[in-house]
N, C-alpha and C positions, 0 to 999 in steps of 0.2 A: 662720835669718834671718826666720822668720815673725813673731816677736814683738819684733824690734828696734825701738827708738824712733827709729831713723834711716831706716827703710824708706821713708817718704814724701818724704825730701829728694831733691834733684836730684843724681844721681850724678856729673854733670859738674863740680860745684862743689867747691871745696877742702874737705877734711875738717875743717878748722878753722872753716869757716863753717856747718857742720852745726848744727842746733838740735834739741833734743828734741821729742818728739810733744806733750808738755805745754805747751812754749812755743809751739809752732805753734797749738795749739788756743786758747790764751789770746789770741794775736795775731788769730786769726780772729774770736774772739768780740768783741774790742774794735772790729774793723772793722765787724762787723754791727751792733753797738750804735750806732756812729757814724752809719751809714747810716739806721738807724731814727729816730734823733733828727733827722737832717736831713729825712727824709720827713715826720715829724710836724709840722715847722715850714714845710713847703713847700706853698704854697697850690695849686700845680698837682697835686701828688700827692693832696692832700685832695680836690680836685675830681674827679679821675679815679676816686677810690674811690666817690664818690657817683654818678658816671655809670654805673659797673658795677651798682650797686644799683638804679638807676632802670630798668634793662632788664628788663622783666617776662618776656621770652622766656627769660632765663637763670635765673629764680627757680624753685626746686624746694622741695616740702615735705619736711622732713627724714625723715618716716616714711610719709606717704601719697603714693604716686607718682602716684595718679590726680587729686590735688587740684592745680588750676592757679590762679594769681593773676588776679584781675579788676580790681583797683585798687591803685595804688601811690601812696604819699604820704609826704612828709617827716614825721618824728615828733620834735616839739619840745616843750619846756615852755611852758605857757600863761602868758606873762609878764604878760598883762592881768589875770589873776586870782590870781597867785602871792602877792600881799600879803594875801589873804583865807585864813581857815581853813575847809576843807570838811569836813562831817560827814554821814555816811549815815543818814538818818532812815527807819525802817522802821515802818509801821503794820500791825498784824495784821489790822485791819479799819477801813475808813474811817468817819468819824462818821456816825451815823444820826439820824434825826428823833426828837426827845425831846419827848413830849407835855407841854404845860404850860410848856416853857422854849424850847428851840430847835426851831421848828416846820418849818424848811426844811433839806433835806439839803445840805451845802456842795458847791459845784461844784468841778471840778478847778482852775479858775482861782483860786478862793479858797484852796484847799489849797496851791497854788504860792506864795502870799504869806502863808502862815500862820506863826504863831509858837508855839513850845513855851514856855509861861510857867507862873508860879505853881508852880514846882518846890518841893516840901516832903516832908518825911518822912511816910510813911503812918502813921496813928494806931494801927492794929491789926496792923501787919506791919512787917517790918524794911526793906522797900524804900522807894522814892520814888514820888511821884505827880506828875502834871503836867496842865495844861489845854492843849488846842488852841484858840488864838485865831484866828479867820478874819476877814478885813476885810468890813465891810458894803458898802463901795463899792470896786470894783477900780480905777477910775480915780483915786480919791483916794489910795489906798495906793501907787500908782506915782508920785505927786508928793511934794512936800515938805510938803503940807498935813497938819494933824493928821487922823487917821483913826480912826473908831470900830471897834474889834475886838470881836467877840462870842464868848463861850465856846461852842464846839461840842460838846466832849466832854472827859471826863476819862480819863486812862490811867495804868496802872502804867508807870514809867520805869526803864530799865536802860541804863547806858552801858558799852560795851565798847571798850577801846582796841585799834587795829588795827596799832600799831607799838610795838615795844619800844624802849627808850631808845637802845641801841647797835646797832640793826639798820636796814638801809635800808627804805624804804617798799615795800610789795607790793600795795597797793590804790590804784587811781587812777580818776579820771573822764576819759574820753576825749571831746574835742570834735572832730568830723569836719567839715571844710569841703571837700566834694568839688569845688566851683567852683574853689578855689584849690589843691587838691591837697595840703592840709596837715592833719595830725592833731596836736592839741595835748593835753597831759595835765596833770592837777593831782592831787597826792597827797591821799588821804582818811585822816585820822588816827584817827577813831573812829566807832562805830556807835551810834545812839540807838534803842533798841528800845522801841516803845510798844505796849502789849498790854492786854487786858482793858478794853475801852472801856465806859464807863458814864456816866450822867448826872452832871454836875459837882456837887460839894457846894457850890461857890461860883459862883453864876450871873452875878456882876457882871463885865461886860466891862471894857474898858480903852481909853483914847484914847492912841494911839501917834503921836509926832511925830518926824521925822528931823531931825538936826542937821548942820550943816556940819562937816567934819573939821577938827580943830585941828592946829596945826603938829606936835605931838608924835605925833598919829595918823598923819599923812602920813609922818613920819620912820620910825615903826615899820613901816609897810607897805613903804616904799622899802627898808628894811634886809632885809626878807624877799625882795623882788623882786631885790635885788642878787645873790642866789644864782644867778639865771639871766640877769642883765642886766649886761653888762660896763660900760656907762656908769655905772650906779649903784654897781657895785663900785668903780670908780675914785673916785667921789664920796665914798664913805665909807671909803676906804683899805682895802678888803677884797680887793684883787687881789694874787695871789701873784706871786713873782718870774718863774716861768716864763710866766705869762699876760702879764706886763708886757713880757718879751722878745719874745713872739710878737706882741703888738699894736704894738710899735715897728717890727717888720719888715713886718707886713701890716696896716696901720691900717684899710684898707677892709674887710678880712675880719673884723676883730676887733670892729667897732662892733656894739653891742647893737641888737636889732630892736624891743624893747618897753620901755615905761617906765611906771611907776606913776603919774607925774605927770599922766597924761591920764585917770586914773580919775575917776569921778563924785565930786562933793563930798558926795553923801549915801550912807550905807552902809545896806543893807538886810539884816537878819539873818534873813530868812525862809528857808524851805526849799522 
């Protein structure tokens, strides 16, 4: 009797009501799946799951037992910047003073608003070269006024993709807000490597002026933000059937928290 398929059935029941072990397993699996679907769509169950994670006392490091958490935060997509494309720019060395051309070493504030410009193929090598343009006036570059940018230095330029076409993102920028207890993330798609700094071959700077976003620009940005914003997903018809059913049952919980419509009218491509 050890291997009989009827061993788990109730012996007090009629033999004609017995079911095989395979049928019993299928029935149990269906019941578990039904309960899981109900819990996934139940606001109270979801909230209880977050409450458990918010208890620092119960958190343990998976491999280092002596490590204890000191800060707990919600981890969410950064909807306010999701419409922009982020790139990691790496300088092997910051621009230096160039006698006869750029006599002042750029400050960190200038580098934070700099542009990688004048990208072109190198004349005597297979790679690309580019100039670093820094603003002459920090306050001017933060406004919509035309700003003079000076060439600080020339670099060899290499671009490395950080994401394959059919794989998820693995590189992110994290924005930590300890006062609100929230950490938001934004994917980084590529890395721009600037190396071998030297005096620029073209010393002419440029006057850069920001323009207001056009309707097509706003739509393109909102389409990107719709990946993480339910309101914009509804606006552009990108919401799938499962999300539509969930939002109809729990409209308050399904409302998006961010919207790209509040973004600035001016777009700064500096790094």
